[in-house]
mmCIF file of the C-alpha atoms, coordinates in Angstrom:
data_MODEL
# 
_entry.id   MODEL 
# 
loop_
_atom_site.group_PDB 
_atom_site.id 
_atom_site.type_symbol 
_atom_site.label_atom_id 
_atom_site.label_alt_id 
_atom_site.label_comp_id 
_atom_site.label_asym_id 
_atom_site.label_entity_id 
_atom_site.label_seq_id 
_atom_site.pdbx_PDB_ins_code 
_atom_site.Cartn_x 
_atom_site.Cartn_y 
_atom_site.Cartn_z 
_atom_site.occupancy 
_atom_site.B_iso_or_equiv 
_atom_site.pdbx_formal_charge 
_atom_site.auth_seq_id 
_atom_site.auth_comp_id 
_atom_site.auth_asym_id 
_atom_site.auth_atom_id 
_atom_site.pdbx_PDB_model_num 
ATOM 1   C CA . MET A 1 1   ? 20.947  1.961   -8.980  1.00 0.00 ? 1   MET A CA 1 
ATOM 2   C CA . GLY A 1 2   ? 21.546  -1.362  -7.288  1.00 0.00 ? 2   GLY A CA 1 
ATOM 3   C CA . CYS A 1 3   ? 21.998  -4.745  -8.940  1.00 0.00 ? 3   CYS A CA 1 
ATOM 4   C CA . GLY A 1 4   ? 20.868  -7.051  -6.176  1.00 0.00 ? 4   GLY A CA 1 
ATOM 5   C CA . ARG A 1 5   ? 17.903  -9.364  -6.552  1.00 0.00 ? 5   ARG A CA 1 
ATOM 6   C CA . VAL A 1 6   ? 15.421  -6.492  -6.793  1.00 0.00 ? 6   VAL A CA 1 
ATOM 7   C CA . GLY A 1 7   ? 17.512  -4.320  -9.094  1.00 0.00 ? 7   GLY A CA 1 
ATOM 8   C CA . SER A 1 8   ? 18.455  -7.100  -11.492 1.00 0.00 ? 8   SER A CA 1 
ATOM 9   C CA . THR A 1 9   ? 14.852  -8.343  -11.678 1.00 0.00 ? 9   THR A CA 1 
ATOM 10  C CA . LEU A 1 10  ? 13.609  -4.808  -12.292 1.00 0.00 ? 10  LEU A CA 1 
ATOM 11  C CA . ALA A 1 11  ? 16.209  -4.197  -14.997 1.00 0.00 ? 11  ALA A CA 1 
ATOM 12  C CA . ARG A 1 12  ? 15.335  -7.409  -16.859 1.00 0.00 ? 12  ARG A CA 1 
ATOM 13  C CA . SER A 1 13  ? 11.609  -6.701  -16.540 1.00 0.00 ? 13  SER A CA 1 
ATOM 14  C CA . LEU A 1 14  ? 12.047  -3.227  -18.022 1.00 0.00 ? 14  LEU A CA 1 
ATOM 15  C CA . GLU A 1 15  ? 14.161  -4.574  -20.868 1.00 0.00 ? 15  GLU A CA 1 
ATOM 16  C CA . ASP A 1 16  ? 11.541  -7.270  -21.558 1.00 0.00 ? 16  ASP A CA 1 
ATOM 17  C CA . ARG A 1 17  ? 9.104   -4.365  -22.034 1.00 0.00 ? 17  ARG A CA 1 
ATOM 18  C CA . ASN A 1 18  ? 11.405  -2.859  -24.673 1.00 0.00 ? 18  ASN A CA 1 
ATOM 19  C CA . HIS A 1 19  ? 12.894  -0.128  -22.467 1.00 0.00 ? 19  HIS A CA 1 
ATOM 20  C CA . THR A 1 20  ? 16.560  0.818   -22.600 1.00 0.00 ? 20  THR A CA 1 
ATOM 21  C CA . VAL A 1 21  ? 18.132  0.300   -19.179 1.00 0.00 ? 21  VAL A CA 1 
ATOM 22  C CA . ALA A 1 22  ? 21.396  1.255   -17.499 1.00 0.00 ? 22  ALA A CA 1 
ATOM 23  C CA . VAL A 1 23  ? 22.342  -0.385  -14.198 1.00 0.00 ? 23  VAL A CA 1 
ATOM 24  C CA . ILE A 1 24  ? 24.707  1.114   -11.616 1.00 0.00 ? 24  ILE A CA 1 
ATOM 25  C CA . ASP A 1 25  ? 26.320  -0.841  -8.791  1.00 0.00 ? 25  ASP A CA 1 
ATOM 26  C CA . SER A 1 26  ? 29.427  -0.314  -6.677  1.00 0.00 ? 26  SER A CA 1 
ATOM 27  C CA . GLU A 1 27  ? 30.320  -4.018  -6.996  1.00 0.00 ? 27  GLU A CA 1 
ATOM 28  C CA . PRO A 1 28  ? 31.009  -5.025  -10.639 1.00 0.00 ? 28  PRO A CA 1 
ATOM 29  C CA . ASP A 1 29  ? 30.498  -8.688  -9.743  1.00 0.00 ? 29  ASP A CA 1 
ATOM 30  C CA . SER A 1 30  ? 26.820  -7.896  -9.055  1.00 0.00 ? 30  SER A CA 1 
ATOM 31  C CA . PHE A 1 31  ? 26.169  -7.512  -12.776 1.00 0.00 ? 31  PHE A CA 1 
ATOM 32  C CA . ARG A 1 32  ? 26.305  -11.293 -13.207 1.00 0.00 ? 32  ARG A CA 1 
ATOM 33  C CA . ARG A 1 33  ? 22.745  -11.357 -11.812 1.00 0.00 ? 33  ARG A CA 1 
ATOM 34  C CA . LEU A 1 34  ? 21.574  -9.702  -15.025 1.00 0.00 ? 34  LEU A CA 1 
ATOM 35  C CA . GLY A 1 35  ? 22.399  -12.793 -17.043 1.00 0.00 ? 35  GLY A CA 1 
ATOM 36  C CA . PRO A 1 36  ? 24.021  -13.077 -20.466 1.00 0.00 ? 36  PRO A CA 1 
ATOM 37  C CA . GLY A 1 37  ? 20.942  -11.845 -22.325 1.00 0.00 ? 37  GLY A CA 1 
ATOM 38  C CA . PHE A 1 38  ? 20.926  -8.364  -20.776 1.00 0.00 ? 38  PHE A CA 1 
ATOM 39  C CA . ASN A 1 39  ? 21.725  -5.696  -23.382 1.00 0.00 ? 39  ASN A CA 1 
ATOM 40  C CA . GLY A 1 40  ? 21.757  -2.552  -21.253 1.00 0.00 ? 40  GLY A CA 1 
ATOM 41  C CA . ASP A 1 41  ? 24.698  -0.577  -19.893 1.00 0.00 ? 41  ASP A CA 1 
ATOM 42  C CA . LYS A 1 42  ? 26.477  -1.713  -16.733 1.00 0.00 ? 42  LYS A CA 1 
ATOM 43  C CA . VAL A 1 43  ? 28.208  1.093   -14.843 1.00 0.00 ? 43  VAL A CA 1 
ATOM 44  C CA . ALA A 1 44  ? 30.414  0.404   -11.807 1.00 0.00 ? 44  ALA A CA 1 
ATOM 45  C CA . GLY A 1 45  ? 30.368  3.155   -9.193  1.00 0.00 ? 45  GLY A CA 1 
ATOM 46  C CA . MET A 1 46  ? 28.310  4.907   -6.543  1.00 0.00 ? 46  MET A CA 1 
ATOM 47  C CA . GLY A 1 47  ? 24.843  5.732   -7.800  1.00 0.00 ? 47  GLY A CA 1 
ATOM 48  C CA . PHE A 1 48  ? 24.728  9.112   -6.068  1.00 0.00 ? 48  PHE A CA 1 
ATOM 49  C CA . ASP A 1 49  ? 27.946  10.294  -7.757  1.00 0.00 ? 49  ASP A CA 1 
ATOM 50  C CA . GLN A 1 50  ? 27.016  12.776  -10.474 1.00 0.00 ? 50  GLN A CA 1 
ATOM 51  C CA . GLN A 1 51  ? 29.786  11.618  -12.818 1.00 0.00 ? 51  GLN A CA 1 
ATOM 52  C CA . VAL A 1 52  ? 28.651  8.004   -12.474 1.00 0.00 ? 52  VAL A CA 1 
ATOM 53  C CA . LEU A 1 53  ? 25.070  9.040   -13.182 1.00 0.00 ? 53  LEU A CA 1 
ATOM 54  C CA . GLU A 1 54  ? 26.242  10.994  -16.227 1.00 0.00 ? 54  GLU A CA 1 
ATOM 55  C CA . LYS A 1 55  ? 28.134  7.953   -17.488 1.00 0.00 ? 55  LYS A CA 1 
ATOM 56  C CA . ALA A 1 56  ? 24.960  5.869   -17.082 1.00 0.00 ? 56  ALA A CA 1 
ATOM 57  C CA . GLY A 1 57  ? 23.040  8.338   -19.250 1.00 0.00 ? 57  GLY A CA 1 
ATOM 58  C CA . ILE A 1 58  ? 21.002  10.146  -16.599 1.00 0.00 ? 58  ILE A CA 1 
ATOM 59  C CA . ARG A 1 59  ? 20.474  13.140  -18.898 1.00 0.00 ? 59  ARG A CA 1 
ATOM 60  C CA . ARG A 1 60  ? 18.617  10.900  -21.369 1.00 0.00 ? 60  ARG A CA 1 
ATOM 61  C CA . ALA A 1 61  ? 16.646  9.051   -18.709 1.00 0.00 ? 61  ALA A CA 1 
ATOM 62  C CA . ASP A 1 62  ? 12.894  9.152   -18.287 1.00 0.00 ? 62  ASP A CA 1 
ATOM 63  C CA . ALA A 1 63  ? 12.971  7.533   -14.842 1.00 0.00 ? 63  ALA A CA 1 
ATOM 64  C CA . PHE A 1 64  ? 15.351  6.517   -12.054 1.00 0.00 ? 64  PHE A CA 1 
ATOM 65  C CA . ALA A 1 65  ? 15.045  3.771   -9.429  1.00 0.00 ? 65  ALA A CA 1 
ATOM 66  C CA . ALA A 1 66  ? 17.293  3.590   -6.368  1.00 0.00 ? 66  ALA A CA 1 
ATOM 67  C CA . VAL A 1 67  ? 17.032  0.007   -5.129  1.00 0.00 ? 67  VAL A CA 1 
ATOM 68  C CA . SER A 1 68  ? 20.361  -0.714  -3.435  1.00 0.00 ? 68  SER A CA 1 
ATOM 69  C CA . SER A 1 69  ? 20.467  -2.275  0.039   1.00 0.00 ? 69  SER A CA 1 
ATOM 70  C CA . GLY A 1 70  ? 21.195  1.044   1.780   1.00 0.00 ? 70  GLY A CA 1 
ATOM 71  C CA . ASP A 1 71  ? 18.508  3.557   2.729   1.00 0.00 ? 71  ASP A CA 1 
ATOM 72  C CA . ASN A 1 72  ? 20.944  6.477   2.848   1.00 0.00 ? 72  ASN A CA 1 
ATOM 73  C CA . SER A 1 73  ? 22.435  5.700   -0.558  1.00 0.00 ? 73  SER A CA 1 
ATOM 74  C CA . ASN A 1 74  ? 19.005  5.293   -2.109  1.00 0.00 ? 74  ASN A CA 1 
ATOM 75  C CA . ILE A 1 75  ? 17.692  8.586   -0.763  1.00 0.00 ? 75  ILE A CA 1 
ATOM 76  C CA . ILE A 1 76  ? 20.801  10.561  -1.712  1.00 0.00 ? 76  ILE A CA 1 
ATOM 77  C CA . ALA A 1 77  ? 20.799  9.076   -5.227  1.00 0.00 ? 77  ALA A CA 1 
ATOM 78  C CA . ALA A 1 78  ? 17.071  9.719   -5.614  1.00 0.00 ? 78  ALA A CA 1 
ATOM 79  C CA . ARG A 1 79  ? 17.451  13.346  -4.553  1.00 0.00 ? 79  ARG A CA 1 
ATOM 80  C CA . VAL A 1 80  ? 20.380  13.903  -6.912  1.00 0.00 ? 80  VAL A CA 1 
ATOM 81  C CA . ALA A 1 81  ? 18.419  12.396  -9.800  1.00 0.00 ? 81  ALA A CA 1 
ATOM 82  C CA . ARG A 1 82  ? 15.398  14.549  -9.018  1.00 0.00 ? 82  ARG A CA 1 
ATOM 83  C CA . GLU A 1 83  ? 16.963  17.827  -7.891  1.00 0.00 ? 83  GLU A CA 1 
ATOM 84  C CA . THR A 1 84  ? 20.162  17.966  -9.944  1.00 0.00 ? 84  THR A CA 1 
ATOM 85  C CA . PHE A 1 85  ? 19.085  16.250  -13.144 1.00 0.00 ? 85  PHE A CA 1 
ATOM 86  C CA . GLY A 1 86  ? 15.363  17.022  -13.065 1.00 0.00 ? 86  GLY A CA 1 
ATOM 87  C CA . ILE A 1 87  ? 14.119  13.435  -13.380 1.00 0.00 ? 87  ILE A CA 1 
ATOM 88  C CA . GLN A 1 88  ? 10.424  13.437  -12.456 1.00 0.00 ? 88  GLN A CA 1 
ATOM 89  C CA . ARG A 1 89  ? 9.828   9.687   -12.121 1.00 0.00 ? 89  ARG A CA 1 
ATOM 90  C CA . VAL A 1 90  ? 12.059  8.751   -9.193  1.00 0.00 ? 90  VAL A CA 1 
ATOM 91  C CA . VAL A 1 91  ? 11.483  5.806   -6.853  1.00 0.00 ? 91  VAL A CA 1 
ATOM 92  C CA . ALA A 1 92  ? 13.553  4.896   -3.795  1.00 0.00 ? 92  ALA A CA 1 
ATOM 93  C CA . ARG A 1 93  ? 13.505  1.610   -1.939  1.00 0.00 ? 93  ARG A CA 1 
ATOM 94  C CA . ILE A 1 94  ? 13.495  2.272   1.817   1.00 0.00 ? 94  ILE A CA 1 
ATOM 95  C CA . TYR A 1 95  ? 13.636  -0.280  4.620   1.00 0.00 ? 95  TYR A CA 1 
ATOM 96  C CA . ASP A 1 96  ? 12.706  2.115   7.442   1.00 0.00 ? 96  ASP A CA 1 
ATOM 97  C CA . PRO A 1 97  ? 8.926   2.818   7.234   1.00 0.00 ? 97  PRO A CA 1 
ATOM 98  C CA . GLY A 1 98  ? 9.269   6.058   9.225   1.00 0.00 ? 98  GLY A CA 1 
ATOM 99  C CA . ARG A 1 99  ? 11.855  7.429   6.829   1.00 0.00 ? 99  ARG A CA 1 
ATOM 100 C CA . ALA A 1 100 ? 9.782   6.352   3.859   1.00 0.00 ? 100 ALA A CA 1 
ATOM 101 C CA . GLU A 1 101 ? 6.864   8.494   5.028   1.00 0.00 ? 101 GLU A CA 1 
ATOM 102 C CA . VAL A 1 102 ? 9.147   11.534  5.470   1.00 0.00 ? 102 VAL A CA 1 
ATOM 103 C CA . TYR A 1 103 ? 10.616  11.246  1.979   1.00 0.00 ? 103 TYR A CA 1 
ATOM 104 C CA . GLN A 1 104 ? 7.196   10.573  0.487   1.00 0.00 ? 104 GLN A CA 1 
ATOM 105 C CA . ARG A 1 105 ? 6.133   13.973  1.798   1.00 0.00 ? 105 ARG A CA 1 
ATOM 106 C CA . LEU A 1 106 ? 9.207   15.494  0.138   1.00 0.00 ? 106 LEU A CA 1 
ATOM 107 C CA . GLY A 1 107 ? 7.932   14.290  -3.218  1.00 0.00 ? 107 GLY A CA 1 
ATOM 108 C CA . ILE A 1 108 ? 10.116  11.193  -3.605  1.00 0.00 ? 108 ILE A CA 1 
ATOM 109 C CA . THR A 1 109 ? 8.079   8.065   -4.261  1.00 0.00 ? 109 THR A CA 1 
ATOM 110 C CA . THR A 1 110 ? 9.235   5.384   -1.850  1.00 0.00 ? 110 THR A CA 1 
ATOM 111 C CA . VAL A 1 111 ? 8.702   1.663   -1.514  1.00 0.00 ? 111 VAL A CA 1 
ATOM 112 C CA . ALA A 1 112 ? 8.951   0.761   2.172   1.00 0.00 ? 112 ALA A CA 1 
ATOM 113 C CA . THR A 1 113 ? 10.121  -2.837  1.829   1.00 0.00 ? 113 THR A CA 1 
ATOM 114 C CA . VAL A 1 114 ? 9.636   -3.946  5.427   1.00 0.00 ? 114 VAL A CA 1 
ATOM 115 C CA . LYS A 1 115 ? 6.169   -2.419  5.793   1.00 0.00 ? 115 LYS A CA 1 
ATOM 116 C CA . TRP A 1 116 ? 5.028   -3.724  2.422   1.00 0.00 ? 116 TRP A CA 1 
ATOM 117 C CA . THR A 1 117 ? 6.215   -7.253  3.213   1.00 0.00 ? 117 THR A CA 1 
ATOM 118 C CA . ALA A 1 118 ? 4.655   -7.163  6.677   1.00 0.00 ? 118 ALA A CA 1 
ATOM 119 C CA . ASP A 1 119 ? 1.350   -5.963  5.210   1.00 0.00 ? 119 ASP A CA 1 
ATOM 120 C CA . GLN A 1 120 ? 1.361   -8.767  2.633   1.00 0.00 ? 120 GLN A CA 1 
ATOM 121 C CA . VAL A 1 121 ? 1.978   -11.413 5.305   1.00 0.00 ? 121 VAL A CA 1 
ATOM 122 C CA . LEU A 1 122 ? -0.631  -9.863  7.599   1.00 0.00 ? 122 LEU A CA 1 
ATOM 123 C CA . ARG A 1 123 ? -3.267  -9.943  4.856   1.00 0.00 ? 123 ARG A CA 1 
ATOM 124 C CA . ARG A 1 124 ? -2.684  -13.670 4.443   1.00 0.00 ? 124 ARG A CA 1 
ATOM 125 C CA . LEU A 1 125 ? -2.780  -14.383 8.182   1.00 0.00 ? 125 LEU A CA 1 
ATOM 126 C CA . MET A 1 126 ? -5.935  -12.437 9.009   1.00 0.00 ? 126 MET A CA 1 
ATOM 127 C CA . PRO A 1 127 ? -9.509  -13.511 8.162   1.00 0.00 ? 127 PRO A CA 1 
ATOM 128 C CA . ALA A 1 128 ? -10.785 -12.396 4.773   1.00 0.00 ? 128 ALA A CA 1 
ATOM 129 C CA . GLY A 1 129 ? -11.633 -8.708  4.768   1.00 0.00 ? 129 GLY A CA 1 
ATOM 130 C CA . ALA A 1 130 ? -9.779  -7.918  7.993   1.00 0.00 ? 130 ALA A CA 1 
ATOM 131 C CA . GLU A 1 131 ? -6.981  -6.179  6.111   1.00 0.00 ? 131 GLU A CA 1 
ATOM 132 C CA . PRO A 1 132 ? -7.438  -4.218  2.860   1.00 0.00 ? 132 PRO A CA 1 
ATOM 133 C CA . ASP A 1 133 ? -5.805  -5.024  -0.462  1.00 0.00 ? 133 ASP A CA 1 
ATOM 134 C CA . PHE A 1 134 ? -4.512  -1.441  -0.492  1.00 0.00 ? 134 PHE A CA 1 
ATOM 135 C CA . ARG A 1 135 ? -4.463  1.491   1.901   1.00 0.00 ? 135 ARG A CA 1 
ATOM 136 C CA . ASP A 1 136 ? -3.223  4.911   0.797   1.00 0.00 ? 136 ASP A CA 1 
ATOM 137 C CA . PRO A 1 137 ? -0.236  6.419   2.699   1.00 0.00 ? 137 PRO A CA 1 
ATOM 138 C CA . SER A 1 138 ? -2.514  8.709   4.735   1.00 0.00 ? 138 SER A CA 1 
ATOM 139 C CA . GLY A 1 139 ? -4.633  5.754   5.884   1.00 0.00 ? 139 GLY A CA 1 
ATOM 140 C CA . THR A 1 140 ? -7.775  7.468   4.610   1.00 0.00 ? 140 THR A CA 1 
ATOM 141 C CA . ILE A 1 141 ? -8.742  5.295   1.630   1.00 0.00 ? 141 ILE A CA 1 
ATOM 142 C CA . ARG A 1 142 ? -8.777  1.521   1.354   1.00 0.00 ? 142 ARG A CA 1 
ATOM 143 C CA . VAL A 1 143 ? -9.463  -0.982  -1.424  1.00 0.00 ? 143 VAL A CA 1 
ATOM 144 C CA . ASP A 1 144 ? -10.907 -4.429  -0.722  1.00 0.00 ? 144 ASP A CA 1 
ATOM 145 C CA . HIS A 1 145 ? -12.182 -7.240  -2.910  1.00 0.00 ? 145 HIS A CA 1 
ATOM 146 C CA . HIS A 1 146 ? -15.359 -9.203  -2.182  1.00 0.00 ? 146 HIS A CA 1 
ATOM 147 C CA . VAL A 1 147 ? -17.146 -12.041 -3.904  1.00 0.00 ? 147 VAL A CA 1 
ATOM 148 C CA . VAL A 1 148 ? -20.627 -10.636 -4.502  1.00 0.00 ? 148 VAL A CA 1 
ATOM 149 C CA . PRO A 1 149 ? -23.212 -12.045 -2.065  1.00 0.00 ? 149 PRO A CA 1 
ATOM 150 C CA . GLU A 1 150 ? -26.273 -13.726 -3.554  1.00 0.00 ? 150 GLU A CA 1 
ATOM 151 C CA . ARG A 1 151 ? -28.511 -10.923 -2.238  1.00 0.00 ? 151 ARG A CA 1 
ATOM 152 C CA . TRP A 1 152 ? -26.896 -8.401  -4.610  1.00 0.00 ? 152 TRP A CA 1 
ATOM 153 C CA . ILE A 1 153 ? -27.101 -10.494 -7.795  1.00 0.00 ? 153 ILE A CA 1 
ATOM 154 C CA . GLY A 1 154 ? -29.266 -8.653  -10.325 1.00 0.00 ? 154 GLY A CA 1 
ATOM 155 C CA . SER A 1 155 ? -28.856 -5.265  -8.620  1.00 0.00 ? 155 SER A CA 1 
ATOM 156 C CA . ARG A 1 156 ? -27.142 -2.308  -10.240 1.00 0.00 ? 156 ARG A CA 1 
ATOM 157 C CA . VAL A 1 157 ? -23.725 -1.037  -9.243  1.00 0.00 ? 157 VAL A CA 1 
ATOM 158 C CA . GLY A 1 158 ? -25.122 2.448   -8.631  1.00 0.00 ? 158 GLY A CA 1 
ATOM 159 C CA . GLU A 1 159 ? -27.608 1.060   -6.117  1.00 0.00 ? 159 GLU A CA 1 
ATOM 160 C CA . PHE A 1 160 ? -24.828 -0.566  -4.120  1.00 0.00 ? 160 PHE A CA 1 
ATOM 161 C CA . GLN A 1 161 ? -22.646 2.545   -4.275  1.00 0.00 ? 161 GLN A CA 1 
ATOM 162 C CA . GLU A 1 162 ? -25.401 4.812   -2.959  1.00 0.00 ? 162 GLU A CA 1 
ATOM 163 C CA . GLN A 1 163 ? -26.334 2.542   -0.081  1.00 0.00 ? 163 GLN A CA 1 
ATOM 164 C CA . ALA A 1 164 ? -22.755 1.631   0.867   1.00 0.00 ? 164 ALA A CA 1 
ATOM 165 C CA . ARG A 1 165 ? -21.302 5.129   0.361   1.00 0.00 ? 165 ARG A CA 1 
ATOM 166 C CA . ALA A 1 166 ? -18.479 3.459   -1.555  1.00 0.00 ? 166 ALA A CA 1 
ATOM 167 C CA . ARG A 1 167 ? -17.288 2.984   -5.144  1.00 0.00 ? 167 ARG A CA 1 
ATOM 168 C CA . VAL A 1 168 ? -16.818 -0.150  -7.208  1.00 0.00 ? 168 VAL A CA 1 
ATOM 169 C CA . ALA A 1 169 ? -13.484 0.488   -8.936  1.00 0.00 ? 169 ALA A CA 1 
ATOM 170 C CA . TRP A 1 170 ? -13.626 -2.596  -11.124 1.00 0.00 ? 170 TRP A CA 1 
ATOM 171 C CA . ILE A 1 171 ? -15.179 -6.047  -11.328 1.00 0.00 ? 171 ILE A CA 1 
ATOM 172 C CA . ASP A 1 172 ? -13.455 -9.355  -12.075 1.00 0.00 ? 172 ASP A CA 1 
ATOM 173 C CA . ARG A 1 173 ? -15.941 -11.319 -14.155 1.00 0.00 ? 173 ARG A CA 1 
ATOM 174 C CA . LEU A 1 174 ? -15.247 -14.703 -15.766 1.00 0.00 ? 174 LEU A CA 1 
ATOM 175 C CA . GLY A 1 175 ? -11.507 -14.123 -15.540 1.00 0.00 ? 175 GLY A CA 1 
ATOM 176 C CA . GLU A 1 176 ? -11.519 -10.624 -17.024 1.00 0.00 ? 176 GLU A CA 1 
ATOM 177 C CA . GLY A 1 177 ? -11.566 -7.162  -15.502 1.00 0.00 ? 177 GLY A CA 1 
ATOM 178 C CA . MET A 1 178 ? -14.315 -4.706  -16.372 1.00 0.00 ? 178 MET A CA 1 
ATOM 179 C CA . LEU A 1 179 ? -14.933 -1.075  -15.462 1.00 0.00 ? 179 LEU A CA 1 
ATOM 180 C CA . PRO A 1 180 ? -18.582 -0.780  -14.421 1.00 0.00 ? 180 PRO A CA 1 
ATOM 181 C CA . ASP A 1 181 ? -20.857 2.228   -14.641 1.00 0.00 ? 181 ASP A CA 1 
ATOM 182 C CA . ARG A 1 182 ? -23.835 2.970   -12.431 1.00 0.00 ? 182 ARG A CA 1 
ATOM 183 C CA . ASP A 1 183 ? -26.168 0.894   -14.594 1.00 0.00 ? 183 ASP A CA 1 
ATOM 184 C CA . SER A 1 184 ? -23.965 -2.196  -14.716 1.00 0.00 ? 184 SER A CA 1 
ATOM 185 C CA . VAL A 1 185 ? -25.807 -5.238  -13.332 1.00 0.00 ? 185 VAL A CA 1 
ATOM 186 C CA . ILE A 1 186 ? -24.045 -7.291  -10.677 1.00 0.00 ? 186 ILE A CA 1 
ATOM 187 C CA . GLN A 1 187 ? -23.823 -10.952 -11.706 1.00 0.00 ? 187 GLN A CA 1 
ATOM 188 C CA . GLU A 1 188 ? -23.239 -14.239 -9.941  1.00 0.00 ? 188 GLU A CA 1 
ATOM 189 C CA . GLY A 1 189 ? -19.536 -14.913 -9.395  1.00 0.00 ? 189 GLY A CA 1 
ATOM 190 C CA . ASP A 1 190 ? -18.511 -11.244 -9.700  1.00 0.00 ? 190 ASP A CA 1 
ATOM 191 C CA . LEU A 1 191 ? -15.528 -10.154 -7.621  1.00 0.00 ? 191 LEU A CA 1 
ATOM 192 C CA . LEU A 1 192 ? -16.054 -6.526  -6.598  1.00 0.00 ? 192 LEU A CA 1 
ATOM 193 C CA . HIS A 1 193 ? -13.072 -4.279  -5.915  1.00 0.00 ? 193 HIS A CA 1 
ATOM 194 C CA . VAL A 1 194 ? -14.488 -1.657  -3.575  1.00 0.00 ? 194 VAL A CA 1 
ATOM 195 C CA . VAL A 1 195 ? -12.937 1.733   -2.760  1.00 0.00 ? 195 VAL A CA 1 
ATOM 196 C CA . VAL A 1 196 ? -14.109 3.224   0.531   1.00 0.00 ? 196 VAL A CA 1 
ATOM 197 C CA . ARG A 1 197 ? -13.036 5.702   3.203   1.00 0.00 ? 197 ARG A CA 1 
ATOM 198 C CA . GLU A 1 198 ? -11.544 3.899   6.187   1.00 0.00 ? 198 GLU A CA 1 
ATOM 199 C CA . GLU A 1 199 ? -14.102 5.250   8.665   1.00 0.00 ? 199 GLU A CA 1 
ATOM 200 C CA . ASN A 1 200 ? -16.943 4.096   6.421   1.00 0.00 ? 200 ASN A CA 1 
ATOM 201 C CA . ALA A 1 201 ? -15.635 0.596   5.722   1.00 0.00 ? 201 ALA A CA 1 
ATOM 202 C CA . THR A 1 202 ? -17.673 -1.170  8.409   1.00 0.00 ? 202 THR A CA 1 
ATOM 203 C CA . HIS A 1 203 ? -20.911 0.361   7.120   1.00 0.00 ? 203 HIS A CA 1 
ATOM 204 C CA . ALA A 1 204 ? -20.077 -0.461  3.488   1.00 0.00 ? 204 ALA A CA 1 
ATOM 205 C CA . TYR A 1 205 ? -19.406 -4.107  4.179   1.00 0.00 ? 205 TYR A CA 1 
ATOM 206 C CA . GLU A 1 206 ? -22.484 -4.465  6.388   1.00 0.00 ? 206 GLU A CA 1 
ATOM 207 C CA . VAL A 1 207 ? -24.534 -3.173  3.441   1.00 0.00 ? 207 VAL A CA 1 
ATOM 208 C CA . LEU A 1 208 ? -22.782 -5.649  1.138   1.00 0.00 ? 208 LEU A CA 1 
ATOM 209 C CA . ALA A 1 209 ? -23.536 -8.544  3.489   1.00 0.00 ? 209 ALA A CA 1 
ATOM 210 C CA . ARG A 1 210 ? -27.229 -7.764  4.164   1.00 0.00 ? 210 ARG A CA 1 
ATOM 211 C CA . GLY A 1 211 ? -28.213 -6.928  0.580   1.00 0.00 ? 211 GLY A CA 1 
ATOM 212 C CA . PRO A 1 212 ? -30.088 -4.001  -0.958  1.00 0.00 ? 212 PRO A CA 1 
ATOM 213 C CA . GLU A 1 213 ? -32.753 -2.156  0.996   1.00 0.00 ? 213 GLU A CA 1 
ATOM 214 C CA . GLN A 1 214 ? -36.245 -2.951  -0.180  1.00 0.00 ? 214 GLN A CA 1 
ATOM 215 C CA . GLY A 1 215 ? -37.832 -0.255  -2.313  1.00 0.00 ? 215 GLY A CA 1 
ATOM 216 C CA . SER A 1 216 ? -34.540 1.633   -2.848  1.00 0.00 ? 216 SER A CA 1 
# 
């Protein structure tokens, strides 16, 4: 639901991945954003109206995204899709971060546009490492990436994890991602993606900076 810049981009991206897509918007003129190559259904109407959703094929849908410009419309449509039609994969775009957290707790996956954008800008303004790449909604877990310091080259991932009380989720190495195990050897140029509890982050990154303890 919603054929603005986000909705039209999402619809084309899904179709490029060989998914069948139906797009709902209250303004028929909005469908021009889809371009002439779009093959999905275009349904004019309110995306929280059950008859409109039926016309768009909601009963055959595997997922539903509410990405119009209105928080209220998106939440109502998302709840109808989930509660009336039983769609399990439902995402709602929400501008108000406070509302997004409330609906997240109700089981509706939300994308808080303003908060996400602010976080992205903040990460680029602050010194490296000051803001995480990802923080879970509860603020408990964070993910950061770090170029491996010289002191850790030749050490094993398990050694770092034990000393840092953190986990290496994956490593970018020579342009490719790899999933390490405890015995994986850290190499020069590795980019470590580290998962750590927020209260333990300072300790983990101090360990990363100073290198492995001797005799560990």
